C-alpha positions in Angstrom: 1.4 7.7 5.5 1.0 11.0 7.3 -1.9 13.3 7.8 -1.2 16.9 6.8 -0.8 17.8 10.5 1.9 15.2 10.9 -0.1 12.4 12.5 0.8 8.9 11.4 -2.3 7.3 9.8 -0.7 4.0 8.9 2.0 2.4 11.0 5.2 1.6 9.0 5.5 -2.2 9.1 9.3 -1.9 9.1 10.0 0.6 11.9 13.5 0.3 13.1 14.0 -0.2 16.9 17.1 1.7 18.1 17.9 -1.3 20.4 17.6 -3.9 17.8 19.0 -1.9 14.8 18.6 -2.9 11.2 19.9 -6.5 11.5 16.5 -8.1 11.5 15.6 -6.7 8.0 15.9 -9.2 5.2 17.2 -8.4 1.7 13.7 -9.0 0.2 12.3 -6.4 2.6 14.4 -3.6 1.2 12.8 -1.1 -1.2 14.2 -0.6 -4.7 15.7 2.7 -3.6 17.4 1.5 -0.4 21.1 0.7 -0.2 23.2 -1.0 2.5 26.3 0.7 3.9 29.0 -0.5 6.2 31.0 1.6 8.7 34.3 0.7 10.4 34.1 0.7 14.2 37.8 1.6 14.5 38.5 4.4 12.0 35.0 5.4 11.0 35.5 4.7 7.3 32.2 4.0 5.5 31.2 2.7 2.1 28.1 1.4 0.3 27.7 -2.3 -0.5 26.2 -3.9 -3.6 23.0 -5.2 -2.1 22.0 -7.2 -5.2 25.3 -9.2 -5.2 24.9 -9.8 -1.5 21.3 -11.0 -1.9 22.4 -13.4 -4.6 25.2 -14.7 -2.4 23.4 -15.1 0.9 19.8 -15.4 -0.3 16.9 -13.0 -0.4 15.5 -14.4 2.9 18.7 -13.9 4.8 18.7 -11.1 7.4 21.3 -8.4 6.6 22.8 -9.1 10.1 24.5 -12.2 8.5 26.9 -9.8 6.9 28.4 -8.3 10.1 31.0 -11.1 10.8 32.2 -10.8 7.2 32.8 -7.0 7.2 36.4 -5.8 6.8 37.4 -2.2 6.6 38.8 -1.2 3.3 41.1 1.4 4.9 42.5 -0.1 8.1 41.6 -3.8 7.7 39.6 -3.9 11.0 37.2 -6.8 11.4 35.8 -6.0 14.9 32.8 -3.7 15.8 31.9 -2.8 12.2 28.3 -1.8 11.6 25.6 -1.6 9.0 23.4 1.2 7.9 20.6 1.9 5.4 20.5 4.7 2.9 18.6 5.9 -0.1 19.9 6.1 -3.7 20.3 9.7 -4.9 17.9 9.9 -7.8 19.0 13.4 -8.7 22.5 12.5 -9.7 
């Protein structure tokens, strides 16, 4: 929550550290409007994943970093260096 002058009044319990990334976040920690995306480390192709199916498969208490070894690019087939990202569902569409 921010003050009208831009000062943080309450610290976000889920701030993302640039060194650690988003891998420590668990499926149950995601808000309803957040989605998980994957990006190829080789060609840069990116796509959104179905977080509900993944949570059912791996468990709600599993960190999303457990997905990284299983990621495969849908365009070039690369399995190395693929990463995860968080996004928000577009509610205006």
